[in-house]
C-alpha positions in Angstrom: 84.8 -163.5 68.6 82.5 -164.7 65.8 82.0 -168.5 65.9 80.7 -170.0 62.7 81.1 -173.7 63.3 79.1 -174.5 66.4 76.7 -177.4 66.2 73.7 -175.2 66.7 74.6 -173.0 63.7 75.3 -176.0 61.4 72.1 -177.7 62.6 70.1 -174.6 61.7 71.4 -174.5 58.2 70.8 -178.2 57.7 67.2 -177.8 58.9 66.5 -175.1 56.4 68.0 -177.1 53.6 66.0 -180.2 54.6 62.8 -178.2 54.4 63.6 -177.3 50.8 64.2 -180.7 49.3 60.7 -182.2 50.0 59.2 -179.2 48.2 61.5 -179.8 45.2 60.3 -183.4 45.0 56.7 -182.5 45.4 56.8 -179.9 42.7 58.6 -182.2 40.3 55.8 -184.8 40.8 53.2 -182.2 40.0 55.1 -181.2 36.8 55.3 -184.9 35.8 51.6 -185.5 36.4 50.6 -182.5 34.4 52.8 -183.6 31.6 51.3 -187.1 31.5 47.7 -185.8 31.5 48.4 -184.0 28.2 46.8 -180.8 29.5 48.1 -177.7 27.9 49.8 -175.6 30.5 49.5 -171.8 30.5 52.6 -169.8 29.7 54.2 -168.5 32.8 57.2 -166.4 33.7 60.5 -168.0 34.8 61.2 -167.7 38.5 64.2 -165.4 38.7 65.6 -163.1 41.3 69.1 -162.5 39.9 70.2 -159.1 41.2 67.0 -158.5 43.1 67.1 -158.1 46.9 63.4 -158.3 47.4 63.0 -161.9 46.1 61.3 -163.7 43.4 58.6 -163.3 40.8 56.0 -160.6 41.2 58.0 -158.6 43.7 60.6 -157.8 41.1 58.0 -155.7 39.2 57.5 -152.3 40.9 54.3 -151.6 39.0 52.6 -154.7 40.4 54.1 -154.6 43.9 51.5 -154.7 46.7 53.0 -151.8 48.7 54.4 -148.3 48.7 57.7 -148.5 46.8 60.0 -146.0 45.1 63.1 -146.6 43.0 65.7 -144.0 42.0 68.2 -144.7 39.2 71.8 -143.4 38.8 70.6 -140.9 36.2 68.0 -139.5 38.7 70.6 -139.3 41.4 73.0 -137.4 39.2 70.2 -135.0 38.0 69.4 -134.1 41.6 72.9 -132.5 42.1 73.1 -134.1 45.6 76.4 -134.1 47.4 75.3 -136.7 49.9 73.0 -139.7 50.2 70.8 -137.8 52.6 70.2 -135.1 50.0 69.2 -137.9 47.5 66.6 -139.3 50.0 64.8 -135.9 50.2 63.1 -136.6 46.9 61.4 -139.8 48.1 57.9 -139.2 49.5 57.4 -140.2 53.2 61.1 -139.7 54.0 62.5 -136.8 56.0 66.2 -136.1 56.5 67.2 -134.7 59.9 70.5 -133.6 61.4 69.3 -133.7 65.0 72.2 -135.9 66.1 75.5 -135.4 67.8 77.3 -135.9 64.5 75.8 -132.6 63.5 75.3 -133.1 59.8 78.4 -135.2 59.1 78.3 -137.4 56.0 79.7 -140.2 58.1 76.2 -140.8 59.7 72.8 -141.3 58.1 69.7 -139.6 59.6 66.6 -140.8 57.8 63.1 -140.6 59.3 60.1 -142.3 57.7 56.5 -141.4 58.3 57.2 -139.3 61.4 59.5 -141.9 63.0 62.7 -140.8 64.8 65.3 -139.9 62.2 68.3 -139.7 64.5 70.8 -142.2 63.0 67.9 -144.0 61.1 67.0 -146.6 63.9 63.5 -147.5 62.6 64.3 -148.7 59.1 66.1 -151.8 57.8 68.8 -150.3 55.6 70.8 -152.5 53.3 73.8 -152.3 51.0 73.4 -154.7 48.1 70.9 -156.6 50.3 73.3 -156.9 53.3 72.5 -155.0 56.5 74.4 -151.7 56.7 74.3 -151.3 60.5 77.3 -152.3 62.6 74.9 -154.6 64.5 71.4 -154.8 63.0 69.8 -156.0 66.2 72.1 -154.8 68.9 73.2 -151.4 67.4 71.0 -150.5 64.4 71.7 -146.7 64.7 73.7 -145.5 61.7 76.0 -143.1 63.5 78.6 -144.8 61.2 77.1 -145.5 57.8 79.8 -147.1 55.5 78.3 -146.2 52.1 79.4 -143.6 49.5 77.1 -141.7 47.1 79.4 -142.1 44.1 79.3 -146.0 44.4 75.5 -146.1 44.3 73.7 -147.2 41.1 70.2 -147.1 42.4 68.1 -146.8 45.6 65.1 -149.0 46.3 62.8 -147.9 49.1 59.9 -150.1 50.3 57.8 -148.2 52.9 55.3 -151.0 53.2 54.9 -154.6 52.1 58.3 -156.1 52.7 58.3 -156.9 56.4 58.1 -160.7 56.1 61.5 -161.2 54.6 63.5 -158.4 56.2 64.0 -157.1 59.7 64.4 -156.1 62.4 62.9 -152.6 62.9 61.3 -152.3 59.4 58.5 -150.2 60.8 60.2 -147.4 58.9 60.4 -149.5 55.7 63.3 -151.2 53.9 65.9 -149.1 52.1 68.4 -150.9 49.8 71.4 -149.1 48.2 72.6 -151.0 45.2 76.2 -150.5 44.2 77.2 -150.3 40.6 76.8 -153.6 38.8 79.4 -155.6 37.0 79.2 -154.7 33.3 78.4 -157.4 30.7 80.9 -156.1 28.2 84.6 -157.1 28.0 85.9 -153.9 29.6 84.6 -150.4 30.6 85.4 -147.8 33.1 84.8 -144.2 34.2 86.1 -141.6 36.7 84.7 -138.4 38.2 85.9 -135.5 40.2 83.6 -133.0 41.9 84.5 -129.7 43.7 82.0 -128.2 46.1 82.3 -124.6 47.4 80.1 -123.1 50.1 79.2 -119.4 50.3 80.1 -119.7 54.0 82.7 -122.0 55.4 85.0 -124.3 53.3 85.0 -126.5 50.3 85.4 -130.2 49.5 86.3 -132.6 46.8 84.6 -135.9 45.9 86.2 -138.4 43.5 85.4 -141.9 42.2 86.7 -144.5 39.8 85.1 -147.6 38.3 86.6 -150.4 36.3 84.9 -153.6 35.2 84.0 -156.2 32.6 83.1 -159.8 31.8 85.0 -162.4 29.9 83.5 -164.9 27.4 83.8 -167.6 30.0 81.2 -165.9 32.3 83.7 -164.4 34.8 83.0 -160.8 35.6 84.7 -158.3 37.9 84.4 -154.7 39.0 86.5 -152.4 41.1 84.8 -149.4 42.8 86.4 -146.5 44.6 85.0 -143.4 46.1 86.6 -140.8 48.3 86.0 -137.4 49.8 88.1 -134.7 51.5 87.5 -131.2 52.7 85.2 -129.3 55.0 81.6 -128.2 55.1 79.9 -124.8 55.7 81.0 -124.6 59.4 84.3 -124.3 61.1 85.7 -127.6 62.5 83.8 -129.7 60.0 86.8 -131.3 58.1 86.0 -134.8 56.8 87.8 -137.6 55.0 86.4 -140.9 53.7 87.6 -143.8 51.4 85.4 -146.6 50.1 86.9 -149.5 48.1 85.2 -152.6 47.0 85.8 -155.5 44.6 82.9 -157.4 43.1 83.1 -160.6 41.1 80.5 -162.7 39.3 80.9 -166.2 37.8 78.1 -167.5 35.5 78.5 -171.2 36.2 76.0 -172.2 33.6 72.8 -170.8 32.0 70.8 -171.0 35.2 73.3 -170.5 38.1 75.8 -167.9 39.2 78.1 -167.1 42.1 78.7 -163.6 43.3 81.2 -162.2 45.8 82.0 -158.8 47.1 84.9 -157.6 49.4 84.9 -154.1 50.8 86.8 -151.7 53.0 85.5 -148.3 54.2 87.0 -145.7 56.5 86.0 -142.2 57.6 87.0 -139.4 59.9 84.8 -136.4 60.6 85.2 -133.4 62.9 82.0 -132.2 64.5 81.3 -128.5 64.9 78.5 -129.1 67.4 75.3 -127.2 68.4 75.2 -123.6 69.4 73.2 -121.6 72.0 70.7 -119.1 70.8 73.2 -116.3 71.5 76.1 -118.0 69.8 73.9 -118.7 66.8 72.8 -115.1 66.6 76.4 -113.9 66.7 77.7 -116.3 64.1 75.8 -119.5 63.0 78.8 -120.9 61.2 81.2 -120.9 64.2 82.1 -123.9 66.3 82.4 -124.0 70.0 83.3 -127.7 70.2 86.7 -128.0 68.6 87.6 -131.3 70.4 84.7 -133.3 69.0 85.1 -135.9 66.2 83.9 -139.3 64.9 85.9 -142.1 63.3 85.1 -145.5 61.8 86.2 -148.3 59.6 84.7 -151.5 58.3 85.9 -154.6 56.5 83.3 -156.8 54.8 82.8 -159.9 52.6 79.6 -161.2 51.1 79.0 -164.4 49.0 75.9 -165.3 47.1 75.0 -168.5 45.2 71.9 -168.4 42.9 70.5 -171.3 41.0 67.3 -171.1 38.9 66.9 -174.8 38.8 64.0 -174.6 36.3 61.2 -172.3 35.3 59.5 -173.4 38.5 62.3 -173.6 41.1 65.0 -171.4 42.5 67.4 -171.6 45.4 69.7 -168.9 46.8 72.2 -169.0 49.6 73.7 -165.7 50.9 76.3 -165.4 53.6 78.3 -162.4 54.8 80.7 -161.2 57.5 81.7 -157.7 58.5 84.0 -156.2 61.2 83.4 -152.6 62.2 85.1 -150.1 64.6 83.7 -146.7 65.5 84.6 -144.2 68.1 83.5 -140.7 69.0 84.9 -137.9 71.2 82.5 -135.4 72.7 83.4 -132.7 75.2 81.1 -132.1 78.2 80.7 -128.4 77.3 81.8 -125.7 75.0 85.6 -125.2 74.5 86.1 -122.6 77.2 84.0 -124.5 79.8 84.9 -128.1 78.9 86.6 -130.1 81.8 86.5 -133.5 80.3 85.9 -135.4 77.0 83.9 -138.6 76.6 85.4 -141.3 74.3 83.3 -144.2 73.1 85.4 -146.8 71.2 83.3 -149.8 70.0 84.0 -152.9 68.0 81.4 -155.1 66.2 81.5 -158.4 64.3 78.5 -159.7 62.3 78.1 -163.1 60.6 75.0 -164.0 58.7 73.7 -166.7 56.4 70.4 -166.7 54.5 69.3 -169.7 52.4 66.0 -169.4 50.5 64.0 -171.7 48.2 61.1 -170.8 45.9 58.8 -173.2 44.2 56.1 -172.3 41.7 52.9 -174.4 41.6 50.4 -174.0 38.7 46.8 -175.3 38.7 44.4 -173.8 36.1 44.2 -170.1 36.6 45.9 -170.2 39.9 49.7 -169.8 40.4 51.6 -170.0 43.7 55.2 -168.8 44.2 55.9 -170.3 47.6 59.1 -169.1 49.2 60.6 -170.6 52.4 63.6 -168.7 53.9 65.8 -168.8 56.9 68.2 -166.3 58.4 70.8 -166.8 61.1 72.7 -163.8 62.4 75.4 -163.6 65.1 76.5 -160.2 66.4 79.4 -159.7 68.8 80.4 -156.3 70.3 82.7 -154.6 72.7 81.3 -151.3 73.8 83.3 -148.9 76.1 82.9 -145.4 77.4 85.3 -143.4 79.4 85.9 -139.8 80.4 89.3 -138.1 80.0 90.1 -135.2 82.3 91.4 -132.3 80.2 93.5 -130.9 83.0 95.5 -134.0 84.0 94.7 -136.4 81.1 93.5 -139.1 83.5 90.7 -141.4 82.4 87.8 -142.8 84.3 85.9 -145.8 82.8 82.2 -145.2 82.7 80.9 -148.3 80.9 82.6 -151.5 79.5 80.6 -154.4 78.2 80.8 -157.5 76.0 77.5 -158.1 74.1 76.3 -160.7 71.6 73.1 -161.7 69.9 72.0 -164.8 68.1 69.1 -164.5 65.8 67.1 -167.2 64.1 64.4 -166.1 61.7 62.2 -168.3 59.5 59.7 -167.0 57.0 57.3 -168.3 54.4 55.2 -166.4 51.9 53.0 -167.4 49.0 52.7 -165.0 46.1 49.3 -166.1 44.6 48.3 -165.0 41.2 44.7 -165.5 40.0 43.4 -163.5 37.0 44.0 -159.8 37.9 44.6 -160.5 41.6 48.0 -160.9 43.3 47.7 -162.0 47.0 50.7 -162.6 49.2 50.1 -163.9 52.7 53.3 -164.4 54.8 54.7 -165.1 58.2 58.1 -164.5 59.8 58.9 -166.0 63.1 61.8 -164.2 64.9 63.8 -165.6 67.8 66.5 -163.4 69.4 68.8 -164.2 72.2 70.8 -161.3 73.6 73.7 -161.8 76.0 75.7 -159.2 77.9 78.6 -159.1 80.3 79.5 -156.0 82.4 83.3 -155.9 82.5 83.2 -153.5 85.5 81.1 -155.5 88.0 81.0 -159.0 86.4 77.2 -158.9 85.9 75.8 -161.0 83.1 72.5 -162.1 81.8 70.6 -163.3 78.7 67.4 -161.9 77.3 65.1 -163.9 75.0 62.6 -162.4 72.5 60.1 -164.4 70.4 57.7 -162.8 68.0 55.5 -164.1 65.1 55.1 -161.4 62.4 52.2 -162.0 60.0 51.7 -159.9 56.9 49.3 -159.8 53.9 49.6 -158.0 50.6 46.9 -157.6 48.0 47.2 -156.1 44.5 44.6 -155.8 41.9 46.0 -155.2 38.4 43.1 -153.4 36.8 45.0 -152.9 33.6 48.7 -152.9 32.5 48.8 -149.3 33.5 46.8 -149.3 36.8 47.5 -151.3 40.0 45.5 -151.0 43.2 47.0 -152.4 46.4 46.6 -152.8 50.1 48.7 -154.5 52.8 49.1 -155.2 56.5 52.5 -155.7 58.1 53.9 -156.3 61.6 57.3 -155.0 62.6 59.5 -156.1 65.6 62.6 -154.7 67.2 64.4 -156.5 70.1 66.0 -154.5 72.9 69.4 -153.2 71.9 72.7 -153.6 73.6 73.0 -150.1 75.1 69.4 -150.1 76.1 69.8 -153.3 78.1 72.9 -151.9 79.8 71.1 -148.6 80.7 67.7 -149.9 81.8 65.9 -149.5 85.1 65.6 -153.0 86.5 62.4 -152.0 88.3 60.9 -151.4 84.8 62.4 -154.1 82.6 62.4 -153.3 78.9 60.1 -155.0 76.4 60.6 -155.4 72.7 59.0 -152.9 70.3 56.2 -153.9 68.1 54.4 -151.9 65.3 51.6 -152.6 62.9 51.1 -150.8 59.6 48.3 -150.8 57.0 48.4 -149.3 53.5 46.0 -148.6 50.7 47.2 -147.2 47.4 47.2 -147.0 43.6 49.9 -146.8 40.9 49.5 -145.6 37.3 52.1 -145.8 34.5 51.2 -145.1 30.9 52.1 -142.8 28.0 54.8 -141.0 29.9 52.7 -140.4 33.0 53.5 -142.0 36.3 51.2 -141.5 39.3 51.5 -143.0 42.8 49.4 -142.4 45.9 49.4 -144.2 49.3 47.4 -143.8 52.4 48.9 -145.4 55.5 48.1 -146.0 59.2 50.9 -147.0 61.6 50.5 -147.8 65.3 53.7 -148.2 67.2 53.7 -149.7 70.7 56.4 -150.1 73.4 58.8 -147.5 71.9 62.0 -147.3 73.9 63.1 -143.8 74.8 66.0 -142.4 76.9 64.6 -140.6 79.9 67.1 -138.9 82.3 69.5 -141.7 83.0 67.6 -144.8 81.8 65.9 -146.3 78.7 62.2 -146.9 79.3 59.2 -148.3 77.4 57.6 -144.9 77.0 56.2 -144.5 73.6 52.9 -145.4 72.0 52.4 -143.4 68.9 50.0 -143.2 66.0 51.2 -142.2 62.5 48.8 -141.7 59.5 49.1 -139.8 56.3 49.3 -139.8 52.5 52.2 -140.0 50.1 52.0 -139.0 46.4 54.2 -138.6 43.4 53.8 -137.7 39.8 56.2 -137.8 36.8 55.4 -136.8 33.2 57.4 -136.8 29.9 55.9 -134.0 27.7 57.0 -135.5 24.4 53.7 -137.4 24.5 51.9 -134.1 24.0 54.0 -132.7 21.2 57.3 -134.0 19.6 58.6 -130.4 19.9 58.6 -130.9 23.7 60.8 -134.0 23.4 63.4 -134.0 26.2 61.2 -132.1 28.7 60.0 -133.9 31.8 58.7 -132.9 35.3 58.0 -134.5 38.6 56.5 -133.6 42.0 56.0 -135.4 45.3 54.0 -134.5 48.4 53.7 -136.2 51.8 51.4 -135.4 54.7 52.2 -137.1 58.0 50.2 -136.7 61.2 52.3 -138.5 63.9 51.1 -138.0 67.4 51.6 -139.3 71.0 49.2 -141.9 72.2 50.6 -142.2 75.7 51.2 -139.3 78.1 54.6 -138.3 79.4 56.0 -135.7 81.7 55.2 -132.3 80.1 53.4 -133.8 77.1 49.8 -134.4 76.2 48.1 -137.2 74.2 47.7 -135.9 70.7 50.8 -133.8 70.6 53.0 -133.9 67.5 56.1 -136.0 67.7 59.4 -134.0 67.6 61.7 -133.6 64.6 59.2 -134.3 61.8 57.3 -131.9 59.5 53.7 -132.6 58.6 54.1 -131.3 55.1 57.0 -132.2 52.7 57.1 -131.7 49.0 59.5 -131.6 46.0 59.2 -130.4 42.5 61.6 -130.6 39.5 61.9 -130.1 35.7 64.4 -131.5 33.4 65.1 -130.5 29.8 67.5 -132.3 27.5 68.5 -131.0 24.1 71.3 -132.7 22.1 74.4 -132.6 24.4 72.8 -130.2 27.0 70.7 -131.1 30.0 69.1 -128.6 32.4 67.7 -129.5 35.8 65.8 -127.2 38.2 64.3 -128.5 41.4 63.0 -127.6 44.9 62.5 -129.2 48.3 60.2 -127.9 51.1 59.3 -128.9 54.6 56.9 -127.3 57.1 57.9 -126.3 60.6 58.4 -128.8 63.4 58.7 -129.1 67.2 61.8 -130.3 69.1 60.1 -132.0 72.1 57.0 -134.1 73.0 55.6 -131.1 74.9 55.5 -129.2 71.6 57.3 -126.2 73.1 57.1 -123.1 70.9 59.4 -120.7 72.7 63.1 -121.2 72.0 65.3 -122.1 75.0 68.5 -120.3 75.8 70.6 -123.3 74.9 69.0 -123.6 71.5 67.9 -127.2 71.9 64.2 -126.5 72.2 61.5 -124.5 70.5 59.7 -124.2 67.1 61.8 -124.8 64.0 60.4 -122.8 61.0 59.6 -124.1 57.6 62.0 -123.6 54.6 62.2 -124.2 50.9 65.4 -124.8 48.9 66.0 -124.3 45.2 68.7 -126.1 43.1 69.8 -125.7 39.5 72.2 -127.8 37.3 73.5 -127.8 33.8 75.3 -130.7 32.1 77.2 -130.8 28.9 78.4 -133.9 27.1 81.3 -133.6 24.7 79.7 -135.9 22.1 76.8 -138.2 21.5 79.1 -141.1 22.6 79.3 -139.4 26.0 83.0 -140.0 26.5 83.2 -137.2 29.0 80.9 -134.5 30.4 80.9 -131.5 32.7 78.2 -130.5 35.3 77.8 -127.1 36.9 75.3 -126.6 39.7 74.1 -124.4 42.5 72.3 -125.9 45.5 70.2 -123.6 47.8 70.2 -121.1 44.9 68.6 -118.2 46.9 70.9 -118.8 49.9 68.0 -119.5 52.4 69.1 -119.6 56.0 67.5 -122.4 57.9 68.4 -124.5 60.9 67.6 -127.6 63.0 68.3 -128.6 66.6 69.9 -131.4 68.4 69.1 -132.5 72.0 71.8 -135.1 72.6 75.4 -134.8 73.8 76.3 -132.2 71.1 73.3 -130.1 71.8 72.1 -126.8 70.3 71.1 -125.1 67.1 72.6 -126.2 63.8 72.7 -124.0 60.7 71.7 -125.7 57.4 73.9 -125.7 54.3 74.1 -122.2 52.6 74.4 -121.7 48.9 76.8 -124.2 47.4 78.3 -124.1 43.9 79.9 -127.2 42.4 81.6 -128.4 39.2 81.9 -132.1 38.3 83.9 -133.7 35.5 83.1 -137.3 34.4 85.0 -139.3 31.9 84.3 -142.8 30.4 86.9 -145.1 28.8 
C-alpha cells in the first residue's frame, strides 16, 4: 500500500519548501539594491522551463548544452519508417538495441544499451515518459520488461548520454532518455488519426492505429486525448501481440506566468513469446517456435500533476507529483514444448508515488550570471513479487518465491548554471538516500538495507561562436541494490550498490544547414551486480571508452535547385572491456552483446507533395559471453554473432499543400538480410531478426 500522508513525507516536503523561501527573499533584496543604485542591468533571458524536463535556462538549449545530447522530432521519427520505439533508437549514436532477453523481441519490452552497457530490459539508463520514470519501480525494478509506451503517441525523443546526472537517477550511467508525448495544441481544436499495416515476408502481419484530439479555449484551458493500439503478429510463429494506450492531458494557464498540467493514462499489453532456438532448430526453420506456452502480460494506470510558476524574470518554482500502479506477469516453460514438464509464472504488482519540488533563482552581478536550482525528490515504491512453478501433468503449483518489498528514496540536489562571457559552467551535487525493506512471505525473514551516496558533477561549455560549442563534463552515477537482487544474494557476500564515473569531451556545430556533433567519452563502472549460477554477486568492474559522431546537411545551401534534399550519418565506436577477472574470462575481454562499430546513413528528398527517404543501419559482430567464445554452442546461446547491415526505403504522398491526409509506403530490410541475436536467460537460444517488411500507412488531419 502506498502511504502519502506519513509525518516523515510531509516533513520532507516542508523542508524543501522552506529552503526555497529564503532564496526568494535574498534574490528580491539583490534586485532592489541594484535598482536603487541606478546601475544599468544587462539584458538577460527569462527563466523558463515550461515543457522542458531537463530544467531551466541554459539546459533548454541543445546547442549550448554541456554534454552529449540528441533530440529526434516527430517528423524524423516518421521519416525513419520505424514500427517500434527500439527501431527509432537505432539512429541515435551510442545506443544499441538488443533482443537478448526472454521477451524475444516483443514490443512490450524495451532493450536499449548505451555505450556498451547491458541492454537487456534497459537497466542502466533513466528512462522517462514526459519526465516521469517509466519503470514499474525505478529503484527496486528498473528493468523495462514491461515498457508502457507507444510509438504513435511520441512527439519527440530527448537523449542525454552525459551531463544530466545531478537531477535524475538512479542508474543514469547509461544516460537519460525522455519520451515526450504529443503536446496539447494551442488552437481551438485539431485532430488526426492514422492506420498502418505491416506485412513480413516470413511470418505474419500486424496493424497499428492511433487517434489524437485536442485544443485550447480562450480562457487558457487546454485538453488532449491520445490513443494508440496494435494487433497482430511478428515474423515468427507464436508472436501474437495486442496493446492499447490511452491518455488524457490537460493544461490550465492560470495567468501569464503560471500553469497547471495534469495527465491520466492507462496502458495494457499482451505478447506471446516464440523463444530461442537451438542451432539445429534454427538451421531447420529460424521462424518456428518451440515454446508455445510462453507469454508476457502487463497493465498500468497512472496520474501526474505539475504546477509551474515563473514568478519573475529571475525566479521560478515547479512542483511535480505522480502515482502509478503496475501489474506484469510472465509464463516461461522450463524447456521446449515436447520436453517441458512445468511452467514458471511470475505475477508482480508495483505502486510508485513521487513528488519533486524545485526552485530556481537567477542572480546577476556584472558579467556573471548564476541560475541556482535547488530540488528535492521523494519516491516511495511498493511491490509484491511472486514466482511459482505449475506442473504440466497435474496442474499443481509450487511456490518458489514470494516477497513484499518497498523502498523510500530522498534525493536533494543543487546546481549552479554559471554564465560568464562565452563560458557556461555548471557545478552540481545530488545526495541520494535509499532505504529498501523486504519481507519473505515464505519464511518470515525481513530486513532493511540503507544506501547513501553523494553524486558530484561538473559541466563546462565554451560558446566559441553562435555556431560552435565546445564542452566537457564529469558525472557520477549510482544504483542501489534492487528487490530481486536482495532476495537472491549470497549472504556470505553481501551486495553493495553500483557506482559509475563518466567523463566527456565534445564539440557541436550548427550553421548554414550543417550540423556536426562529436563526443569522446570514458566511463568506469564499479561494483556491477551480475547473476552467477543461483545468486547475484558484485562481479563487474568494466571500462567503456569511445567516440560518437553525427552529421546532418541540407543541400539547398549549396544550390536552390537542391532544395528539399538533405542527408545525415552517425557513427559510434565503443570499446567496453572487463576490468575484473571472472571464471572463464580474462581482463581486457569485450563485454557481451555490444558491437564496437555502429553506424547509420540516410537521405531525404522532398518535392512538392512527395517525400522520399532512404536509410541504412549497421552494426559489427559481437560476443555473447564474457569469455568471448567464438564457436557456437549446440543450444544456440553462445558464440560469435556476425555483423549485418539493413536498408530501408519510404515514399510519402500528401494530398494537398494543406496536408489534410497523406499516404506512406515503405520497405524495411529492403534486401531481406538474414541476421540473428542470442539470448542466455530463461528463454534461451538463437533469435532470427526481422525479415523484409512492407508497410502502408494512412494519416488524416481534421
